[in-house]
C-alpha positions in Angstrom: 5.3 -29.3 28.7 6.2 -28.5 32.1 4.5 -26.9 34.4 6.4 -23.5 34.5 7.1 -23.7 31.5 6.0 -20.2 29.6 3.5 -21.0 26.8 3.9 -17.7 24.9 6.7 -15.3 25.4 6.7 -11.0 23.5 9.6 -8.5 23.7 7.9 -5.8 21.6 11.6 -4.4 20.4 12.1 -1.2 19.1 12.1 -1.0 14.8 15.4 -1.0 12.5 14.6 2.4 11.6 15.5 3.8 15.3 19.0 2.1 15.3 19.8 4.2 12.1 18.4 6.8 14.1 21.0 6.6 17.6 23.2 6.7 14.3 22.7 9.8 13.0 22.5 11.3 17.3 25.6 10.7 17.3 27.5 11.9 13.4 24.7 15.1 15.3 27.2 14.9 18.1 30.2 14.6 16.3 29.5 16.9 14.3 28.7 19.2 17.4 32.0 18.6 19.0 34.1 19.1 15.6 35.6 22.4 15.7 37.5 20.7 19.5 39.5 18.5 17.4 39.5 14.8 16.0 39.9 12.8 19.4 36.4 15.2 20.5 34.5 13.5 17.1 34.8 10.5 17.9 34.0 10.5 21.5 30.4 12.4 20.4 30.3 9.7 17.8 30.7 7.1 20.4 29.0 8.2 22.8 26.2 10.3 21.2 25.4 6.6 19.4 26.1 4.6 22.8 23.0 7.0 24.6 20.4 6.7 22.0 21.3 2.7 21.9 20.2 2.3 25.7 18.1 4.9 25.0 15.7 3.0 22.1 16.9 -0.4 23.4 15.3 0.5 26.7 12.6 1.1 25.0 11.8 -2.0 23.0 12.8 -4.2 26.3 9.5 -4.4 27.7 8.0 -8.3 27.7 4.8 -9.4 27.6 4.2 -13.2 29.4 1.4 -14.9 30.5 2.8 -17.4 33.0 2.8 -19.2 36.1 -1.3 -18.1 35.6 -0.3 -14.8 35.2 0.0 -12.5 32.5 2.6 -10.4 32.5 2.7 -7.1 31.1 5.9 -4.8 31.7 5.2 -4.1 35.1 1.8 -5.4 35.4 0.9 -8.7 36.3 -2.5 -9.6 36.4 -4.2 -13.2 37.3 -6.0 -14.9 34.4 -8.7 -15.3 36.7 -9.0 -11.2 36.6 -9.3 -10.8 33.2 -12.5 -11.8 30.9 -12.4 -12.8 26.7 -9.7 -10.9 24.9 -10.7 -8.8 21.9 -8.2 -9.3 18.5 -7.6 -5.1 17.9 -6.8 -5.6 14.4 -5.0 -1.8 13.1 -7.2 0.2 12.5 -9.7 -0.6 15.4 -6.6 -0.4 17.4 -5.3 3.1 17.1 -8.6 3.5 17.9 -8.6 2.4 20.9 -5.1 4.4 21.4 -6.8 7.8 20.3 -10.9 8.0 20.9 -11.9 5.3 22.3 -9.6 5.4 25.1 -9.9 5.2 28.4 -7.8 6.6 30.7 -8.7 4.1 33.9 -7.2 1.6 31.1 -4.3 -0.5 31.4 -2.2 0.5 28.2 1.3 -0.6 27.4 1.1 0.8 23.8 3.7 0.6 20.9 2.8 2.8 18.3 4.6 0.9 15.8 3.2 -1.5 16.9 -0.2 -2.3 14.4 -2.2 -4.7 16.5 -3.1 -5.4 20.0 -5.3 -6.9 22.1 -8.0 -5.4 24.9 -9.1 -7.8 27.1 -11.7 -6.5 29.7 -11.0 -7.1 33.1 -13.2 -8.8 35.4 -12.1 -8.0 38.3 -14.5 -5.3 40.2 -12.3 -3.9 42.8 -9.7 -3.1 40.1 -11.0 -0.4 38.7 -9.0 -1.1 36.0 -11.9 -1.1 32.5 -9.1 -3.0 30.8 -5.6 -4.3 29.2 -4.7 -2.9 26.4 -1.5 -4.4 24.9 0.8 -3.4 21.6 1.9 -7.7 20.3 2.5 -8.3 16.8 0.9 -11.8 17.2 -2.6 -11.4 19.0 -4.3 -14.5 18.1 -1.2 -16.2 20.0 -1.6 -14.3 23.0 -5.2 -14.6 22.9 -4.8 -18.4 23.0 -2.9 -18.8 25.4 -4.6 -16.9 27.9 -7.4 -19.0 27.1 -5.3 -22.3 28.1 -3.9 -20.8 31.4 -7.2 -19.8 31.9 -8.7 -23.3 31.3 -5.6 -24.5 33.4 -6.7 -22.0 36.4 
């Protein structure tokens, strides 16, 4: 494997049911524009569906990567040397860390439609962030990629 190759990359895409909801938004727009004629009805169907699809796509386009000795999660880039040992959270524990166990200072990249997650303590004393919470469909693989990156650094 090349040193520049990414050992882990995941895109947190929106669930399939959201695309059905996008179409239903388009249908609703079409029904709103129905009194104005056929052309506005079709424009509402296409336009409403397209706008809803862009919103769903942008929400589901966030990526988690381990590359170049850093964890890149959405907009955040954290060196693996500043992270502790990752804790894999099952669906029940992940829900707890999203709700009543959550710390307001934590960096949370969460998607409620992804049941599993990874919680990684931040060990840098200069950083006020206590931990990083990442929703992920493959927490074991992400944890292993972080360990590999930490061993290389």
